[in-house]
N, C-alpha and C positions, 0 to 999 in steps of 0.2 A: 343182291344183284350188283354186278360191276357196272362201271360207266360204259364199258364197251357193249354190254348187253342192252343198256338203255339206248345206246346209239343205234344198234341193230333194230330194236323195237321201233324207234322213230323212223327208220328206213321202211320198215313194214307198214307203218302208219301212212307214210307218204304214198306208197304204191297201192294202198287200198286193200292189202291182204290181212290187215289187222284193224286196230282201233283208230283209224284216221280221224273220224269225227263222230259224235253221238248220232246214232241212227235215227232218221226221221221216219217213223212208221205212221200208219194211219192213212187217212185220205189225202192224197197229194193234190193240192190246188194248182201248183205251178212248179215246173222244174226245167231249168235250162242251164247253160254254163255259168250264168251269173249267180245262180243260187236256187234254193228250194223253199217253198212255203207249204205247210201241210196242217191238217187237223189231227191232233192226238187225243185219244180218249184216255182219261186217267181215273183210277180208282182211289186216288188220294183223298180222304175225307176232309183234309185241311184246305183243299181247293174248292170253294163254293162260289163258282162263277155265276154272275148275273148276265147270262147270254141266252139268245143272240142279242146283239146291240148294234145299232146303226150309227156308225161314226164316219164322218166324211174323210176321204183320203187326205185333204188339206190339213185336217186336225192330226191325223196319224203322222203326216210329214213333220208337223210342228213338234210332236212328241219325239220322233226319231232325232230331229236336229238338236233337241235339248239334252240328249243323253251324253254324258261325258265320263271319261275314265281318268283317274289320277293315281300316280304312283305314291305309295305311302312309305316314306323313309322311316328308318328305325334308329334309335340311339343317337350316337354322335353324328351319324350321317344326316339326320334331320336338323341338328344344330349347325352343322357346317354348310350344308347345301341349301337349307331353307326348304320351304314348301314348294313342291313341283307344280307346274301349271297344268290344269285339266285340259285334256284334248278330246275332240269329238270322236265318238265311237263310229259313226256312220258318215261316209262321204256323201256328197250331193247326188252322185249317180246311184249309190245304194239306197238313199232316201227315196229317190224317184222310182226305183225299182220296187221297193218294199211297200210303200205307203198304200197303193191301191190294192195290193194283194192281202195285206193285213186287214184292211177295211172289209174286203170280201170274206176273209176268214172269220172275223168277229160277227159278221151278219149271218154266217152259216153255222157257227159253233153252238153247241148245246151247253147246258150247265155243267156237264161232266167232261168237257173238252177244253183244250188250250190250243193256241195257234203257234206252231213251231216255225222257226225261220232259220235259214242259213245262207249267208252271202259269201262269195268266193272272189278273191282278187289274185290274179296271176301276174307275176313279174317275169318278163322274158329274160332268159339268161344270155350269156355271151359264148364265145368259142371255148372259154375256160370254165364257165359256170353254167350249171343247168338251171332251168326255170324253176321258180318256187311259187307255191300257192298259199295264201293266207286265208284263214277261215274265221268268220265271226258268226256265232250262232247263239240261240236261246229260244225262249218262248214267252208268250204273254197271254193274259186273260183279263176280262173285265170283272170288277168286284164293286158293286155300288157305283159310285161316281169316280172310282179309281181304275186306272190301268196298271196291272201288276206285271212287271217285266223282270224276267230272270235271264241274265247274261251268263252263258256257259263257256264261251270262247271269245277272245278278242284278238284278232289278227294272229291267230295261232298258226304256226308253221313248224312242225316237228323237225324238219331238216335244218332250218335256220337256227332253231333253238339248240340243237345238238352241235352244230358247227360253231356257234358263238360261245358255247360253254366248254368246248373241247379242252382248252387250256386252263380252265378254272378248277383248282383243286377242291373248292367247296362243293362242287357238284359230283365229285367222285364218291362221296359218302351218301348221297341222296339223289333221287331222280330229278331231272330237269323239269321245269314247268312247261307242259305242253298245251296249257289252256291260254296262256298270255294274261292271266288274271291274278296270279299269286302276287301278294304284296301290293295289290291295287284296290281302290275303292271306286264305286260308281256313284255319280252325282247327276243332278238334273238342274237345268237352267230354264226358267226362273226358279230360284230356290223355294219361293212361296208355294209352288205347286207340288213340291216333293213331300210325300206323306209316308215315307218308309218307316219312320219311327212309331207311327200310330197303327200300323198293320203288321201282323206277324207273317213272316214268309212261310210258304208251304213246306211240309215235311219232305224228307227224302232228298234234299239238295246235297250236292257235293260241297266239300269244304271250300272249293274255289269258285263256286257259283255266287253271283252277285245279284241281290234282290233290290228292286226299285219300285216304289208305288207312286203314281203320278195322278194328281187331281185333274182329269181331263175337262171337267166342267168349268173349272177355274180358267183353263186355257181357252175354252170356247168364248168366255166373256171378255178375256183380256184383249184380243185384237180390236173388238168394237170399242172398248174404253179408250185404248190407245189412239185409235183413229179419231174418236170424238175429241180427245184432248188436243190433237194436232190441228184439226179443222175448226175448232171453236174460235170465233173472233174474240179479240181482247178489246173491250171498250173501256173508256175512262171510268165509268161507273163501277166496273168490276174490280178495279185496282184496290179500292178501299174495302171491298167485301170478300177478299180472298179466303178468309177463314170460314165465313159462313157458307161460301160456295163449296169449299172442300168438305164441310160437314154435311151439306146437302147431298153431295156426290157419295159420301161414305154411307149415309142412311139409305140412299137409293140402291147402292150396290148390295148392302146388307139385305134389303127387302127382296132384291132379285135372287140372292142366294137362298133365302128362306123359301121363296116360291119354288125355286128349283128343287130344293130338298123335299118339299111337299109333293111335287110331281113325281119325284123319284120313289118316294114311299108308296104313293098310289100305284105306280107301275109295278113295284115289287109285290104289293098285295095282290094285284091282278094276276101276276105270274104264278104266285103261290096258289091262288084260288083255281086257276086253270090246271095247275099240276095236281091238286087234290081231286078235281073233277075227273081227270084222266085216270087216276088211280082207282076211283070208284067204278 
């Protein structure tokens, strides 16, 4: 397929007569010009969600604010330019829009469902330029104490992509990236809460999809610990016992984590027993 054909395909994508964005099917929870959130039923056996789950919108906001995307340089480019700086995936307005809707979705979702989202950002044009719309989309589901997030599009704009690569000979032999995620990796801050290496991503993903697993229970305890550290008074007697104090805090944090894991296992067992009773 020639580059001109890809450009025409991008135009069709923009006007909505073709593949503009992945279709969000299923139960629509909310839909307006800012974006869409829906529940999707999946038959993928690799997605074993532990849902419904009740997570506060403030926690979901914390998750969204921690998701970053970073361009991954190759070869000489990485040596000359160095490592690029990660940037936030979601703006403050998008976080405020998505957080309560995703919380509602996770409360309503079953074990065979995932919460799909799509946010749109429209940039007004001028007399010489038409307006453009950027799309960021994906889905998430809960698995144990993790939130699994799959990002399918990041600030995707087929029109801008085609215009920006019109003079690039490299793109004449291959299609332009319409997802905004090619040659990018997805990270999470704080890094301690990222669990992507310990959990396998679900099957059936596109090559440009980016998978992220986040320990949301760790995030739930982090704000309280940080607040305690800021408000705790510093006395003369504590100066000489800093090491023992840190050890006590570590032991207490470990005990809290173990207790949380016990509660999680009990909850999973109860859900399994309820499922078996329903099958009978």
